[in-house]
Structures are given as structure tokens and as C-alpha cells.
N, C-alpha and C positions, 0 to 999 in steps of 0.2 A: 287409151283408157285413166282416167282420171282419178282412180282411185290407189291407195296402196296394194301391191300384191298380198293376198291371205287375209285381207278383210272381209269380212262376210257380206251380206245382201247390199247390192248399190242401188236399190230402187228408190230410197230415199232422196238421194241426190243422183239423178240420172245422168247429168251433164254440168258437174261441178266444174268451177271456173280453174285459169291457170294455176290460182293460189294452192289448189288440192296438192299440187306438186312442189310446193315450197319446201325445199329438203335440208338435212343437216348431215354433217360427217363427222364421225368420231363422238357419238355422243355418250358421255360418261356412264359406266355402269355403277349402279347406286347399291346402296346396302340391301340385307335381307328384305324380305317381303312382310308388310305390316298386316297380313291378312290377320283379320279377327281383332282389331285393334279397338279397344274401345270408343265411346263417343267422344270426341274429341273435347278438350278444356282450354283455355287460354294460357295454360301453363305448360302444355304438353304437346300440342299440336299446332302448326300452323294451317290455318282455314281460309286465308286471302292473300295469293300470291301473285304478283305481277311482275312481268319479265319482257324487257325491251329488246328485238334482235333486229339488228342491220343485214341486209342482204344486198349483196352486189352480182351483177350478171348473171341474174336468175332467169332460167328460160321460163315463157309465157306463152301458153298454150290457149286458143282459140279453138274455132269448131272445125278449124282444118290442118290442126297441128300447131308447131310452134311458131309462133309470129313475131315475138318480139324478146327482148332481154332487159331485165329489171330492175333497177335500183331503188330500195324503197326501205321504208322503217315499218317493224311489225310490234305492235302492243298488245300481249296477250296477259290475260288474267283469269285464274281459277277462284271461286268461292264456294264454300261448303254450305249446302242447303238444308240435309236432314239424313237422319238414318232410313235405309230402305228396309221393310222387312223381309220383301221379296229377294231372296239371295240371288236367285236365278237370273236377276237383272245384270248382275256381276258375272254372269257365267256358269258355266255347270259346276265347278269346283270350289266357288267361293262360299267361305264360311261367315263372311261378313260383307255388308253392302251398305254403300252411303251415296246418296243423290248429291250431285256438284252442277254449277252453272259455270258458265266461263263467257268471254268476249274474247274476238281478236279484231282488231284495227290496223288497215296497213294504208301507208301514205307514200307515194314515191313518183317515179319517173319512169317511162316505158322508151323503148328504144326498136323500133321497129327493122327486122331483119331485111335489108333488100333482098326483092326475090321472092321472098317467103309468100305465103296465101294469107290473105287478110283474115281477120277474126271472125267476120261475118259471113261475107259473100262468098270467101276464097278466093279473091281476084289477086293477081301478083300485085306486091306493093311496089310502088314507085319510089324511087329515092329509099330515104330512110327517114321515114315520120317519127317525131317524137313528141312526149308531152306529159303532163300530169295525169296521175290515176289515185285513186282512194277507193277504200270501201273495207267489208269486212262482215262478220257474222256474229249475232249470239251463238252460243252452245250450250247443252245442255246433254248431260251423259251422268253414266253409273259407274262407280269405282270401287272396289274392295279395299281401297285404302283411306282412311279417314284425316291423313296428313299430305299436305302438299309442300312443295320445295321448289327455290329457284335454281338450284344445283345443277340439274340435269337438263336444263333449257339453254342453248347455243345463244351466246351476246351477238355474234359476228358470222355470216355466211357467206360463200363465194361460189356461185355455180348452183348446180341443183345437189338434190341430195333424197335419203330413202324416206324423210317423212313428211307426209302430205299434210295440207289444211285440214283437212278432215280430222285427222289423228294429233295434231300439234298439241292438244293440251294434255295428252297422254303422258308427254316428257316430265311434267310437274310430279311425277310419282314415281315411286320406288319402284326398282326391277321386281317382277314377279305380280303386280298388280294387276288385276284382270279388269276388264271393261263390257263383257258381255258383248252386246251389238255392234257396242263401240259409239262414239259421240255423233250426234246429231247437229248438224249446222241448220238452225230453223230460218234464216232469214237474210242469206249470204246476196250479197250485190257488191259488184266493183264497176267504177265508171271511169273510163279512159276519154281524154279530150287532147286534140292537137290542133291549138289555136292558129298554125300558120295555116292551115288549110281548111279551117272550120269544119273539121270532123271529128265526130263522136262516136263512142262504142259504150253500150251500156249491157253487162253481163251478170245477170241474176237470177235467183230462185223462180222469180215471177216473171220472166219472159224469154222461157223457153232456152235458158243460157246465152242468149245474145244472137239468135239463130235467124231471126226475122228481120225485113227490111227496115222496119220501123225501128229495131235497136240501133240503127247507126252503123257505122264501119269506119274502118283505118285503111286507109290505101295509099294514102300519101298523093292522092290528087285534086289539086285545089279547088275546093268549094267555095272560096269565099267571091261575093260579089262587089258590094261597096262598102266599106266603113264609113257610116255616117256620122260617127258621134253623137254630138246634141243635136237633136231634130225641133226647129223651132215651129210655133203655130203661127198662122198668118205668114204668108209672104212678103218678104223683108220686114218682118217682124221680130225682134231678138230679144223680147225682154222676158220672155216664160217658155220653157222647153217640155217637150214628153218626158216623163220622170217614172221611174220604179219605185212605188211610193215605200216609205218606211225603212230605205235601204236594207230590202228584203228579196231573197230570191230563193222562190218557194213556190209548189203550186197553188195557183189562185190568188198569189198577189197582185194587187189591182194597179193600172196605170192612170197615172195623173197629170197634171200642170204644174209645174213650180217653177219658181226664177231661175233663169238659166246660170248653170255654174254653181248652183248651190252644191255644198258636201264636196267641193271640188269637180263637181259633173260626174262622178264614178257610178252615180246611179242614174244618170242621164245619157250612158254611152250604148248607141245602138249601131246594129250593123244587117244590112242585106245580104244573106248569103243562101246557098243551096243545101237543103237538108233533105237526104234521101232522094234527089233529084226535083223538090220544088224549091221554090223561092219562098223565104220565110225574112220575118224581121224579127233579128234577135236581141234580147236584152244582155248585155256583155257582163257578166260580174267581175269586181277587182280581183287579182292574183290573190288565191287563199281563201277568198271569201266562199267561191262556188267554182266548182270545175265542170259541172253539167251545163248543157246547152239550154238556154231558155227562150222560148219564143212567145213573141206577143199574140194573144190568141183571142179573137172574136168567138165566144161561147154560145151566147143567144144576140139576137137582133136587138139593136139600140141599148144592150146593156153595156156595163162599163168593162173595157176590154182588162184582161189579167194576162200573167204569163203563165206559162205551163210549160212542162219537159216536153223538148222538141220531140215530134214524130212527123212533121212536113205532111200532114194530112189536115183536112178539115178546115175549121175556122183558123189555120194558122199559115194557111197558104195565100201570098199578098201578092200583087203586082204593082209597080212602082210607075204610075202613068202622070207624068210633068211633076205637078207638086201634090199628086194624090196619092196615098197608099190605099189600094181597092184590095178588098178580102172577097177572093174568087169566089167562095162558095156562095156568097149571096148577093155579090155585086156591091155591098155595102162599104163606104169610104171611112177612114178613119177621120174621127170628127169631136172637135172640143166643145161639150156640153154648154150649150146656152152662149157658146162665144165669148165666156169669160175667161179670162187671163188670171183671178184671182188664184192664189195659190190652193192646191188640191182639188181644184176643178176636176171632174171626172172625165176622162178619155174614152169615147164610146164608138162602136161601129152603128154607123148611120146612112139612109141611102144616101146616094151621092146628089147633093143639089146645086153644086158650084160654090156653096158658100165660102167665105173667107176662113171659117173656123174647121173646114177641111182641107185647107192648103197648108202645105208644111215644106220647109225649106230650111237649110242650115243656119245656125245663127250668125 
């Protein structure tokens, strides 16, 4: 169970990530309750507080139990919104009630436990894969206190503890504060990546908590095929390379042609990989820019190629046939529009015709 024992209904987040078990030990007992406190003013109460907490060896739960230990940094904040006239939003005994918002942001490294079950499919971990992860959520909640403080939020934690991510923001408030139904994490998501094996797992509110094959998995099995690096158009021509435009890794970002090596070639780094069993052409983002897996995607025939979050389905499935990259859903080839090597020329999917503008090689 991924909720703090004793918390109310779990229907809001039925399968919340491992972050829900991010715990603390020895939280300080604060002063008397501020129930009934008047509307806060600049001189009387803190209404916007941020605290950074460092976690070490924190157990991470997937869909089949603990699968990794994490070292990460959490930045959490709470912000006063308004007085809430509906006192019962803060619980049946509240004599005052206030609306708050918050944010939780985690960035760190996971270390899979050898022999544990992988987070999505529940297969036995091979070796001890590791890699970066990041994620978090916005939070909305009601509290019977109108002031927040950093004093009750720990700055360093080793191992697990009793406070869940769901209840994390409650530590900002004095002892005796009531929260009604408790905080609601509205859009939580955490993404894990193991570059050494070309594996990724996304655990979020919008994908069934990472329980589907399309959500990826971290198993320790090498899925990498060929690290292509720069891919040049026209066999034996090395002036222009496939390029992820505007140095941007986001859904729908277009692919183009650009002078090979521009910007250090960081937006021209591609690799063939297996994603959920399908061969894909990945656009590899520089470390720290994006940890998510991005796949070159042919969404509409003859339209400009873009990158999308990898699923290993549809227009992302490719087959390398000699000098050609073929999108298997349609049989179209990766094609340099109008055979032009002018910087910014779109790269499209087009019926295979043997043209040199469909032949690609390493520069």
C-alpha cells in the first residue's frame, strides 16, 4: 500500500509512486495549535515557505514491491491561497480553515536491487541497473493553520520513514493542525532512465502508475542496438546531419537537417534501440537537459518527422535496411525534403524510391 496508514480514502491516487513512502524520522513536535488564527498578514505569519531535503538509500516501490534504493533531492514548497469559509474542509473539529497550494520536485539517482522485481512487468532484475530520475507534483490542500514554517521539515533523511509524499506538505504546519481529507497530488509523475541499457520507466497519474508495457521498464537487460551518433544525409556526404531542431526535447519537436557538428553535435546524437521490444530511432538529449526517452516519429505520411515520448508503437517503429531508415507502419523512408542540404530543411517520411536523399550514413 502506498499511503500513510490512517489516512482517509485512497481513491484519489490509487497507485501512487514510490515517492509516497518518502519518510522521515524524528520530526520535531511543534508548538501549540494555531486553530482559529486570523487571516495572515505580512508581519504575523509565513505564507510561502520552501524547504530542500536530501534523501539517501530511500526504498522505491514499483508495481511489484520495492525494486530500487534512491538518492535524491526534494524541493517542496507551500503557498497560502485564501480563507476557506467551509470549515469542514479542514476536518470536523476545525474552527478555522485556509486553502493552500504546494509543489514537490524530486531529482536524483535510482539503484535497482539485484534480484528484485522490475517496476512495470515484475521480471527479475538483472545485475544492478541504475540511472537518473526526476519528477514531482503540484499539491492542493486545506489546513486549519494560516501560517507555515520550515522548522518541522527535515533537511536530510536516510532510509525510509513514516511520512508519505501524499502527506509531505503537512510537515510545514504546527502540531494539532487538521487537514480534512488531506493533501491531493494533482498531476504526479516520475520518469526513470537507465542509459546503459536504453531502458526507461514512467510512473504517473496519467498512465496507470506505470503498469502498462507502453510505460517502459527497468530490468537491467541491454536494449541498446547501435549508437549512431550523427547521421548524415546522402551516402558519403558529411556536410549535413539529421538534427533535433531548436535544441529542444519535447513532444512534437521537429527534425531537420543542419551542418554536422553544430552546437557540438549534441542535438544530432541518435541511436537505434529496442523500446518495449520494438526497434526505434532515439534522439538522445544531453545529460541534464532531459532524462526521458525521445523517439523519431512519423505521425502523418509525407509530413515532417518529430520526436515524441517513446512508446515503441506506430510511427516510431523503424527498420535499418542498408542506408535506409524505414518506418514499418507505412513502409515510408526517412527522407530529406527536396534533396536540399540547406540548414533547416525538413526531414520527412516519404515512400521509398531509392533517391539519394533517402540514404543516410555516418559522417
